[in-house]
DRENDO-1510 file (C-alpha; in Angstrom, 1 decimal, always signed):
<recs>
REC; n; res; u; v; w
REC; 1; UNK; +63.4; +99.1; +139.4 .
REC; 2; UNK; +66.5; +99.7; +137.2 .
REC; 3; UNK; +70.2; +99.8; +137.7 .
REC; 4; UNK; +73.0; +101.4; +135.6 .
REC; 5; UNK; +76.7; +100.9; +136.2 .
REC; 6; UNK; +79.5; +103.2; +135.2 .
REC; 7; UNK; +83.3; +102.6; +135.6 .
REC; 8; UNK; +84.8; +105.8; +137.0 .
REC; 9; UNK; +88.2; +104.2; +137.2 .
REC; 10; UNK; +89.9; +100.8; +137.5 .
REC; 11; UNK; +89.0; +100.8; +141.2 .
REC; 12; UNK; +85.7; +102.8; +141.3 .
REC; 13; UNK; +82.3; +101.8; +140.0 .
REC; 14; UNK; +79.3; +104.1; +140.2 .
REC; 15; UNK; +75.8; +102.4; +140.3 .
REC; 16; UNK; +72.7; +104.5; +139.7 .
REC; 17; UNK; +69.4; +103.0; +141.1 .
REC; 18; UNK; +65.9; +104.1; +139.9 .
REC; 19; UNK; +63.3; +103.3; +142.5 .
REC; 20; UNK; +59.6; +103.4; +141.5 .
REC; 21; UNK; +57.1; +105.5; +143.5 .
REC; 22; UNK; +55.2; +102.4; +144.6 .
REC; 23; UNK; +58.3; +101.1; +146.4 .
REC; 24; UNK; +58.8; +104.5; +148.0 .
REC; 25; UNK; +55.3; +104.5; +149.3 .
REC; 26; UNK; +55.7; +101.0; +150.8 .
REC; 27; UNK; +58.9; +102.1; +152.6 .
REC; 28; UNK; +57.2; +105.2; +154.0 .
REC; 29; UNK; +54.1; +103.3; +155.2 .
REC; 30; UNK; +56.4; +100.6; +156.8 .
REC; 31; UNK; +58.2; +103.3; +158.8 .
REC; 32; UNK; +54.9; +104.9; +159.9 .
REC; 33; UNK; +53.5; +101.5; +160.9 .
REC; 34; UNK; +56.6; +100.8; +163.0 .
REC; 35; UNK; +57.1; +104.2; +164.5 .
REC; 36; UNK; +53.6; +105.6; +164.7 .
REC; 37; UNK; +51.9; +108.7; +163.3 .
REC; 38; UNK; +53.6; +111.1; +165.7 .
REC; 39; UNK; +57.0; +110.8; +164.1 .
REC; 40; UNK; +58.3; +113.9; +162.3 .
REC; 41; UNK; +58.0; +113.9; +158.5 .
REC; 42; UNK; +61.7; +114.5; +158.1 .
REC; 43; UNK; +62.6; +111.4; +160.2 .
REC; 44; UNK; +60.0; +109.3; +158.3 .
REC; 45; UNK; +61.7; +110.1; +154.9 .
REC; 46; UNK; +65.2; +109.5; +156.4 .
REC; 47; UNK; +64.3; +106.1; +157.7 .
REC; 48; UNK; +62.5; +105.2; +154.5 .
REC; 49; UNK; +65.5; +106.2; +152.5 .
REC; 50; UNK; +67.8; +104.1; +154.7 .
REC; 51; UNK; +65.4; +101.1; +154.2 .
REC; 52; UNK; +65.5; +101.5; +150.5 .
REC; 53; UNK; +69.3; +101.9; +150.4 .
REC; 54; UNK; +69.8; +98.8; +152.5 .
REC; 55; UNK; +67.8; +96.6; +150.2 .
REC; 56; UNK; +68.7; +98.1; +146.8 .
REC; 57; UNK; +72.4; +98.6; +147.4 .
REC; 58; UNK; +72.8; +95.0; +148.4 .
REC; 59; UNK; +70.8; +93.8; +145.3 .
REC; 60; UNK; +72.9; +96.0; +143.0 .
REC; 61; UNK; +76.2; +94.6; +144.5 .
REC; 62; UNK; +74.9; +91.1; +143.9 .
REC; 63; UNK; +73.7; +91.9; +140.4 .
REC; 64; UNK; +77.1; +93.2; +139.3 .
REC; 65; UNK; +79.3; +91.0; +141.5 .
REC; 66; UNK; +80.7; +94.0; +143.4 .
REC; 67; UNK; +82.5; +93.5; +146.7 .
REC; 68; UNK; +83.4; +97.0; +148.0 .
REC; 69; UNK; +86.8; +97.5; +149.6 .
REC; 70; UNK; +85.2; +99.8; +152.2 .
REC; 71; UNK; +82.1; +101.7; +153.1 .
REC; 72; UNK; +80.3; +102.9; +150.0 .
REC; 73; UNK; +79.3; +106.6; +149.4 .
REC; 74; UNK; +75.5; +107.0; +148.7 .
REC; 75; UNK; +74.1; +110.2; +147.0 .
REC; 76; UNK; +70.4; +110.9; +146.6 .
REC; 77; UNK; +69.9; +112.2; +143.0 .
REC; 78; UNK; +66.2; +113.2; +143.6 .
REC; 79; UNK; +64.2; +114.1; +146.6 .
REC; 80; UNK; +62.4; +111.2; +148.3 .
REC; 81; UNK; +58.6; +111.7; +148.7 .
REC; 82; UNK; +55.3; +109.9; +148.6 .
REC; 83; UNK; +54.1; +109.0; +145.2 .
REC; 84; UNK; +57.3; +110.0; +143.5 .
REC; 85; UNK; +60.0; +108.0; +141.8 .
REC; 86; UNK; +63.3; +108.1; +143.6 .
REC; 87; UNK; +66.8; +108.0; +142.2 .
REC; 88; UNK; +70.1; +107.5; +144.1 .
REC; 89; UNK; +73.6; +106.5; +143.3 .
REC; 90; UNK; +76.5; +105.0; +145.1 .
REC; 91; UNK; +80.2; +104.7; +144.4 .
REC; 92; UNK; +82.1; +101.6; +145.5 .
REC; 93; UNK; +85.8; +101.1; +145.4 .
REC; 94; UNK; +86.6; +97.5; +144.2 .
REC; 95; UNK; +89.5; +95.2; +143.9 .
REC; 96; UNK; +90.9; +95.8; +140.4 .
REC; 97; UNK; +91.7; +93.1; +137.8 .
REC; 98; UNK; +95.5; +93.3; +137.5 .
REC; 99; UNK; +98.1; +91.7; +135.2 .
REC; 100; UNK; +99.7; +89.6; +137.9 .
REC; 101; UNK; +103.4; +88.7; +137.1 .
REC; 102; UNK; +104.4; +85.0; +137.3 .
REC; 103; UNK; +105.3; +84.5; +141.0 .
REC; 104; UNK; +106.0; +80.8; +140.8 .
REC; 105; UNK; +109.7; +80.5; +141.5 .
REC; 106; UNK; +110.2; +84.2; +141.7 .
REC; 107; UNK; +113.7; +84.7; +143.2 .
REC; 108; UNK; +114.1; +86.4; +146.5 .
REC; 109; UNK; +117.3; +86.7; +148.6 .
REC; 110; UNK; +117.2; +85.5; +152.2 .
REC; 111; UNK; +120.0; +86.1; +154.6 .
REC; 112; UNK; +121.4; +83.1; +156.3 .
REC; 113; UNK; +120.9; +83.0; +160.1 .
REC; 114; UNK; +124.5; +82.6; +161.3 .
REC; 115; UNK; +125.3; +83.2; +165.0 .
REC; 116; UNK; +128.9; +83.6; +166.0 .
REC; 117; UNK; +130.5; +83.3; +169.5 .
REC; 118; UNK; +130.8; +87.1; +169.5 .
REC; 119; UNK; +127.0; +87.3; +168.9 .
REC; 120; UNK; +126.5; +85.1; +172.0 .
REC; 121; UNK; +128.8; +87.3; +174.0 .
REC; 122; UNK; +126.7; +90.4; +173.1 .
REC; 123; UNK; +123.5; +88.6; +174.0 .
REC; 124; UNK; +124.9; +87.7; +177.4 .
REC; 125; UNK; +126.1; +91.2; +177.9 .
REC; 126; UNK; +122.6; +92.5; +177.1 .
REC; 127; UNK; +121.1; +90.0; +179.5 .
REC; 128; UNK; +123.4; +91.2; +182.3 .
REC; 129; UNK; +122.2; +94.7; +181.7 .
REC; 130; UNK; +118.6; +93.7; +182.0 .
REC; 131; UNK; +119.3; +91.9; +185.3 .
REC; 132; UNK; +121.5; +94.6; +186.8 .
REC; 133; UNK; +120.7; +96.2; +190.1 .
REC; 134; UNK; +121.5; +99.6; +191.5 .
REC; 135; UNK; +123.7; +100.3; +194.6 .
REC; 136; UNK; +123.7; +103.8; +196.1 .
REC; 137; UNK; +127.1; +105.6; +196.2 .
REC; 138; UNK; +127.6; +107.2; +199.6 .
REC; 139; UNK; +130.8; +109.0; +198.6 .
REC; 140; UNK; +130.2; +112.8; +198.5 .
REC; 141; UNK; +131.4; +113.4; +194.9 .
REC; 142; UNK; +130.1; +114.9; +191.7 .
REC; 143; UNK; +128.3; +112.6; +189.2 .
REC; 144; UNK; +130.3; +111.1; +186.4 .
REC; 145; UNK; +129.9; +108.9; +183.3 .
REC; 146; UNK; +128.7; +105.4; +184.3 .
REC; 147; UNK; +126.7; +106.6; +187.3 .
REC; 148; UNK; +123.0; +106.1; +187.4 .
REC; 149; UNK; +121.7; +109.3; +188.8 .
REC; 150; UNK; +118.3; +110.1; +190.4 .
REC; 151; UNK; +117.2; +113.6; +189.7 .
REC; 152; UNK; +114.4; +116.2; +189.8 .
REC; 153; UNK; +114.3; +118.6; +186.9 .
REC; 154; UNK; +112.1; +121.5; +185.8 .
REC; 155; UNK; +112.2; +123.7; +182.7 .
REC; 156; UNK; +111.6; +127.3; +183.4 .
REC; 157; UNK; +109.9; +130.0; +181.4 .
REC; 158; UNK; +107.3; +129.2; +178.6 .
REC; 159; UNK; +108.3; +125.5; +178.5 .
REC; 160; UNK; +107.6; +125.0; +182.2 .
REC; 161; UNK; +104.1; +123.5; +181.6 .
REC; 162; UNK; +105.1; +121.5; +178.6 .
REC; 163; UNK; +104.6; +117.7; +179.2 .
REC; 164; UNK; +107.9; +115.8; +179.7 .
REC; 165; UNK; +109.8; +119.0; +180.7 .
REC; 166; UNK; +109.7; +118.3; +184.4 .
REC; 167; UNK; +109.9; +115.3; +186.6 .
REC; 168; UNK; +110.9; +113.9; +190.0 .
REC; 169; UNK; +112.9; +110.9; +191.0 .
REC; 170; UNK; +113.9; +110.4; +187.4 .
REC; 171; UNK; +116.7; +107.8; +186.8 .
REC; 172; UNK; +119.3; +108.3; +184.1 .
REC; 173; UNK; +122.6; +106.5; +183.2 .
REC; 174; UNK; +125.2; +109.1; +182.3 .
REC; 175; UNK; +127.5; +108.6; +179.4 .
REC; 176; UNK; +125.0; +106.6; +177.4 .
REC; 177; UNK; +123.5; +109.3; +175.2 .
REC; 178; UNK; +120.1; +109.2; +176.9 .
REC; 179; UNK; +119.9; +113.0; +177.1 .
REC; 180; UNK; +121.3; +116.1; +175.5 .
REC; 181; UNK; +124.9; +117.2; +176.3 .
REC; 182; UNK; +124.0; +120.4; +178.2 .
REC; 183; UNK; +121.5; +118.5; +180.4 .
REC; 184; UNK; +124.1; +115.9; +181.3 .
REC; 185; UNK; +126.9; +118.4; +181.9 .
REC; 186; UNK; +124.7; +120.1; +184.5 .
REC; 187; UNK; +124.2; +116.8; +186.3 .
REC; 188; UNK; +128.0; +116.1; +186.2 .
REC; 189; UNK; +128.6; +119.4; +188.0 .
REC; 190; UNK; +126.4; +118.4; +191.0 .
REC; 191; UNK; +126.9; +116.4; +194.2 .
REC; 192; UNK; +123.9; +114.7; +195.8 .
REC; 193; UNK; +121.6; +117.3; +197.4 .
REC; 194; UNK; +122.8; +120.1; +195.1 .
REC; 195; UNK; +120.7; +122.1; +192.5 .
REC; 196; UNK; +121.7; +124.3; +189.6 .
REC; 197; UNK; +119.8; +126.3; +187.0 .
REC; 198; UNK; +121.5; +126.5; +183.6 .
REC; 199; UNK; +120.6; +126.9; +180.0 .
REC; 200; UNK; +120.1; +123.7; +178.1 .
REC; 201; UNK; +120.5; +123.8; +174.3 .
REC; 202; UNK; +118.5; +121.3; +172.3 .
REC; 203; UNK; +120.1; +120.3; +169.0 .
REC; 204; UNK; +118.5; +121.3; +165.7 .
REC; 205; UNK; +117.7; +117.7; +164.9 .
REC; 206; UNK; +116.0; +116.9; +168.2 .
REC; 207; UNK; +113.1; +114.5; +167.7 .
REC; 208; UNK; +110.6; +116.9; +169.2 .
REC; 209; UNK; +110.4; +119.8; +166.7 .
REC; 210; UNK; +109.0; +122.1; +169.4 .
REC; 211; UNK; +112.3; +121.8; +171.3 .
REC; 212; UNK; +114.7; +121.6; +168.3 .
REC; 213; UNK; +117.2; +124.5; +168.5 .
REC; 214; UNK; +115.6; +125.9; +171.7 .
REC; 215; UNK; +117.7; +127.1; +174.6 .
REC; 216; UNK; +115.7; +126.5; +177.8 .
REC; 217; UNK; +116.6; +127.5; +181.4 .
REC; 218; UNK; +116.4; +124.2; +183.4 .
REC; 219; UNK; +116.7; +123.6; +187.1 .
REC; 220; UNK; +118.2; +120.2; +188.1 .
REC; 221; UNK; +118.5; +118.7; +191.5 .
REC; 222; UNK; +120.7; +115.7; +192.1 .
REC; 223; UNK; +119.0; +113.4; +194.6 .
REC; 224; UNK; +121.3; +110.4; +194.6 .
REC; 225; UNK; +124.2; +108.6; +192.8 .
REC; 226; UNK; +124.0; +104.9; +192.1 .
REC; 227; UNK; +126.3; +102.4; +190.5 .
REC; 228; UNK; +125.1; +99.6; +188.3 .
REC; 229; UNK; +125.9; +96.2; +189.6 .
REC; 230; UNK; +126.0; +93.6; +186.8 .
REC; 231; UNK; +125.4; +89.9; +187.7 .
REC; 232; UNK; +128.5; +87.7; +187.4 .
REC; 233; UNK; +128.7; +85.4; +184.4 .
REC; 234; UNK; +128.1; +82.2; +186.3 .
REC; 235; UNK; +125.6; +79.5; +187.0 .
REC; 236; UNK; +123.3; +81.9; +188.8 .
REC; 237; UNK; +123.0; +84.0; +185.6 .
REC; 238; UNK; +122.4; +80.8; +183.6 .
REC; 239; UNK; +119.7; +79.7; +186.0 .
REC; 240; UNK; +118.0; +83.1; +186.0 .
REC; 241; UNK; +118.0; +83.4; +182.2 .
REC; 242; UNK; +117.4; +79.9; +181.0 .
REC; 243; UNK; +117.0; +77.6; +184.0 .
REC; 244; UNK; +120.1; +75.8; +183.2 .
REC; 245; UNK; +123.0; +75.0; +185.5 .
REC; 246; UNK; +126.1; +76.5; +183.7 .
REC; 247; UNK; +127.2; +79.2; +181.3 .
REC; 248; UNK; +128.2; +76.6; +178.8 .
REC; 249; UNK; +124.6; +75.3; +178.9 .
REC; 250; UNK; +123.3; +78.8; +178.5 .
REC; 251; UNK; +125.4; +79.4; +175.5 .
REC; 252; UNK; +124.1; +76.2; +174.0 .
REC; 253; UNK; +120.5; +77.5; +174.6 .
REC; 254; UNK; +121.3; +80.8; +172.9 .
REC; 255; UNK; +123.0; +79.0; +170.0 .
REC; 256; UNK; +119.8; +77.1; +169.4 .
REC; 257; UNK; +117.2; +79.9; +170.0 .
REC; 258; UNK; +119.0; +83.0; +168.5 .
REC; 259; UNK; +119.2; +81.5; +165.0 .
REC; 260; UNK; +115.4; +80.9; +165.1 .
REC; 261; UNK; +114.9; +84.6; +166.0 .
REC; 262; UNK; +117.3; +85.7; +163.2 .
REC; 263; UNK; +115.5; +83.4; +160.7 .
REC; 264; UNK; +112.2; +85.0; +161.5 .
REC; 265; UNK; +113.7; +88.5; +161.1 .
REC; 266; UNK; +115.5; +87.7; +157.8 .
REC; 267; UNK; +112.4; +86.0; +156.5 .
REC; 268; UNK; +110.3; +89.1; +157.3 .
REC; 269; UNK; +112.8; +91.2; +155.4 .
REC; 270; UNK; +112.7; +88.8; +152.4 .
REC; 271; UNK; +108.9; +88.9; +152.3 .
REC; 272; UNK; +109.0; +92.7; +152.2 .
REC; 273; UNK; +111.4; +92.6; +149.3 .
REC; 274; UNK; +109.4; +90.0; +147.5 .
REC; 275; UNK; +106.3; +92.0; +147.7 .
REC; 276; UNK; +108.1; +95.1; +146.7 .
REC; 277; UNK; +109.7; +93.5; +143.6 .
REC; 278; UNK; +106.4; +91.9; +142.5 .
REC; 279; UNK; +104.4; +95.1; +143.0 .
REC; 280; UNK; +107.0; +97.0; +141.0 .
REC; 281; UNK; +106.4; +94.8; +138.0 .
REC; 282; UNK; +102.6; +95.5; +138.2 .
REC; 283; UNK; +100.6; +98.6; +137.2 .
REC; 284; UNK; +98.5; +99.0; +140.4 .
REC; 285; UNK; +95.9; +101.9; +140.4 .
REC; 286; UNK; +95.3; +103.9; +143.5 .
REC; 287; UNK; +92.1; +103.6; +145.5 .
REC; 288; UNK; +91.5; +107.0; +147.1 .
REC; 289; UNK; +89.8; +105.8; +150.3 .
REC; 290; UNK; +92.5; +103.2; +150.8 .
REC; 291; UNK; +95.2; +105.9; +150.6 .
REC; 292; UNK; +93.2; +108.2; +152.9 .
REC; 293; UNK; +92.8; +105.4; +155.4 .
REC; 294; UNK; +96.5; +104.6; +155.5 .
REC; 295; UNK; +97.3; +108.3; +155.8 .
REC; 296; UNK; +95.0; +108.7; +158.8 .
REC; 297; UNK; +96.6; +105.7; +160.5 .
REC; 298; UNK; +100.0; +107.3; +159.9 .
REC; 299; UNK; +98.9; +110.6; +161.3 .
REC; 300; UNK; +97.4; +108.8; +164.3 .
REC; 301; UNK; +100.7; +107.0; +165.1 .
REC; 302; UNK; +102.6; +110.2; +164.6 .
REC; 303; UNK; +100.3; +112.1; +167.0 .
REC; 304; UNK; +100.7; +109.4; +169.7 .
REC; 305; UNK; +104.5; +109.3; +169.3 .
REC; 306; UNK; +104.7; +113.1; +169.6 .
REC; 307; UNK; +102.5; +113.2; +172.6 .
REC; 308; UNK; +104.8; +110.7; +174.3 .
REC; 309; UNK; +107.7; +113.1; +173.5 .
REC; 310; UNK; +106.0; +116.0; +175.2 .
REC; 311; UNK; +104.2; +117.8; +172.4 .
REC; 312; UNK; +100.7; +119.2; +173.0 .
REC; 313; UNK; +97.8; +118.4; +170.6 .
REC; 314; UNK; +97.8; +122.1; +169.5 .
REC; 315; UNK; +101.5; +121.9; +168.6 .
REC; 316; UNK; +100.9; +118.6; +166.7 .
REC; 317; UNK; +98.0; +120.0; +164.8 .
REC; 318; UNK; +100.1; +122.8; +163.5 .
REC; 319; UNK; +102.4; +120.3; +161.8 .
REC; 320; UNK; +99.6; +117.9; +160.6 .
REC; 321; UNK; +99.3; +119.3; +157.1 .
REC; 322; UNK; +103.0; +119.2; +156.5 .
REC; 323; UNK; +103.1; +115.6; +157.8 .
REC; 324; UNK; +100.3; +114.6; +155.5 .
REC; 325; UNK; +102.3; +115.7; +152.5 .
REC; 326; UNK; +105.4; +113.8; +154.0 .
REC; 327; UNK; +103.4; +110.6; +154.6 .
REC; 328; UNK; +101.4; +110.6; +151.4 .
REC; 329; UNK; +104.0; +108.6; +149.3 .
REC; 330; UNK; +104.1; +105.9; +151.9 .
REC; 331; UNK; +100.3; +105.8; +152.2 .
REC; 332; UNK; +100.0; +105.4; +148.4 .
REC; 333; UNK; +102.7; +102.6; +148.4 .
REC; 334; UNK; +100.8; +100.7; +151.2 .
REC; 335; UNK; +97.5; +101.1; +149.3 .
REC; 336; UNK; +99.1; +99.7; +146.1 .
REC; 337; UNK; +100.5; +96.7; +148.0 .
REC; 338; UNK; +97.1; +96.1; +149.7 .
REC; 339; UNK; +95.3; +96.1; +146.3 .
REC; 340; UNK; +98.0; +93.9; +144.7 .
REC; 341; UNK; +97.6; +91.2; +147.4 .
REC; 342; UNK; +93.8; +91.4; +147.3 .
REC; 343; UNK; +93.8; +91.2; +143.5 .
REC; 344; UNK; +95.8; +88.0; +143.7 .
REC; 345; UNK; +93.3; +86.6; +146.2 .
REC; 346; UNK; +90.5; +87.4; +143.8 .
REC; 347; UNK; +92.3; +85.9; +140.8 .
REC; 348; UNK; +93.2; +82.7; +142.7 .
REC; 349; UNK; +89.7; +82.6; +144.3 .
REC; 350; UNK; +91.2; +82.3; +147.8 .
REC; 351; UNK; +88.7; +82.1; +150.6 .
REC; 352; UNK; +89.0; +82.6; +154.4 .
REC; 353; UNK; +87.7; +79.8; +156.6 .
REC; 354; UNK; +85.4; +80.7; +159.5 .
REC; 355; UNK; +87.9; +79.1; +161.8 .
REC; 356; UNK; +90.6; +81.5; +160.6 .
REC; 357; UNK; +88.4; +84.6; +161.2 .
REC; 358; UNK; +87.3; +83.4; +164.6 .
REC; 359; UNK; +90.9; +82.7; +165.7 .
REC; 360; UNK; +91.9; +86.2; +164.7 .
REC; 361; UNK; +88.9; +87.7; +166.5 .
REC; 362; UNK; +89.8; +85.8; +169.7 .
REC; 363; UNK; +93.5; +86.9; +169.4 .
REC; 364; UNK; +92.6; +90.6; +169.0 .
REC; 365; UNK; +90.0; +90.4; +171.8 .
REC; 366; UNK; +92.5; +88.9; +174.1 .
REC; 367; UNK; +95.1; +91.6; +173.2 .
REC; 368; UNK; +92.5; +94.3; +173.8 .
REC; 369; UNK; +91.4; +92.5; +177.1 .
REC; 370; UNK; +87.8; +92.5; +175.8 .
REC; 371; UNK; +85.1; +89.8; +175.7 .
REC; 372; UNK; +85.3; +87.9; +172.4 .
REC; 373; UNK; +81.5; +88.2; +171.7 .
REC; 374; UNK; +81.6; +91.9; +172.5 .
REC; 375; UNK; +84.7; +92.4; +170.3 .
REC; 376; UNK; +83.0; +90.6; +167.4 .
REC; 377; UNK; +79.8; +92.7; +167.7 .
REC; 378; UNK; +81.8; +96.0; +167.9 .
REC; 379; UNK; +83.9; +94.9; +164.9 .
REC; 380; UNK; +80.8; +94.2; +162.9 .
REC; 381; UNK; +79.2; +97.5; +163.7 .
REC; 382; UNK; +82.3; +99.6; +163.2 .
REC; 383; UNK; +83.5; +98.0; +160.0 .
REC; 384; UNK; +86.6; +96.7; +161.7 .
REC; 385; UNK; +85.6; +93.2; +160.8 .
REC; 386; UNK; +86.0; +93.9; +157.1 .
REC; 387; UNK; +89.5; +95.3; +157.8 .
REC; 388; UNK; +90.3; +92.3; +159.9 .
REC; 389; UNK; +89.3; +89.9; +157.1 .
REC; 390; UNK; +91.3; +91.9; +154.5 .
REC; 391; UNK; +94.3; +91.7; +156.7 .
REC; 392; UNK; +93.9; +88.0; +157.1 .
REC; 393; UNK; +93.5; +87.5; +153.4 .
REC; 394; UNK; +96.6; +89.6; +152.6 .
REC; 395; UNK; +98.6; +87.5; +155.1 .
REC; 396; UNK; +97.3; +84.4; +153.4 .
REC; 397; UNK; +98.3; +85.6; +150.0 .
REC; 398; UNK; +101.8; +86.7; +151.2 .
REC; 399; UNK; +102.4; +83.2; +152.6 .
REC; 400; UNK; +101.4; +81.7; +149.3 .
REC; 401; UNK; +103.8; +84.0; +147.4 .
REC; 402; UNK; +106.6; +83.3; +149.8 .
REC; 403; UNK; +106.0; +79.6; +149.6 .
REC; 404; UNK; +106.1; +79.8; +145.8 .
REC; 405; UNK; +109.2; +81.9; +145.6 .
REC; 406; UNK; +112.8; +80.6; +145.0 .
REC; 407; UNK; +114.8; +81.5; +148.2 .
REC; 408; UNK; +118.4; +82.3; +147.4 .
REC; 409; UNK; +120.4; +82.0; +150.6 .
REC; 410; UNK; +123.0; +84.7; +151.0 .
REC; 411; UNK; +125.6; +85.2; +153.8 .
</recs>
């Protein structure tokens, strides 16, 4: 048995493994003993190779102190057969050794969480919107700004079957910019019970590129007009929102809680800037599979967002390559930040406690409404557990960096 290691880059190591024929024969005989003589020769060799890979890859990683960032790539260099020596290699992406800048006392600006009375007024206004109710307007008049309308709508022509281009009993508040101008103008020309078919022009910068710049014949039926009834600013509102007995007490609650929310928000912004500044001072190599993984996540989120906006998978696939190019810089930046944080964890010899991992597994299982044990098993088999641990470690390092930073409070 022999191993050779080669550095392909700062983040990639290639290990070549020479397996003597005697070990190959043992692996083949073990497979036959467990599966029986009737098993196909091709499957015997495949299972024997997997057995050799499992043992020798683990041994090589231990020998060279390699902790792969993700799943390794195995390549057979010779054919596996009885009585013959066997050679294979694998490439592992690893956490690089970086020149980490001094982060003790590194300055980062943090915005001060100041809440004014005007802020409290805006929060109360938002709460009233959330608690508003609708009252039907019985007056026979056309719809106007401020009305909450109930409509049926249907695009005609080639867009008729496109998701999101038709609906019934759809509610919409006019005058709030929730839809394109032509669509709203048609509604404003209707009285309850009336229908009209008119062209609707979608602006060139419309979020769904399949609709941007299109002129689509659309039929709209106005079912009902409603007015929004906002709750009074009184003790009932205070009780509903915060279980207190007066608006004065409600304002006190908001003065206490809103700064906490702002503090969390501003701290999150400061953490991002801190990581950005420290990474900028460090030469971080790119790990190809890290970049590829980030890119696939971005494409997946884009696909889901576009489906929600009415695009078909066929339409989305036509834009995928363009989006890959667009998202690539962000995917590379995310990969650099990931490697930077993991490199610090490696340098500082940080470890995750079993309790931390189990708490995160329990949290994610609960969010997924899945049994904890089943979630853990699935995570181990899919490789998700490694990603989960890396995310936990990066969070731990980020907490350490932020704790060590000098926070300059700004207004």
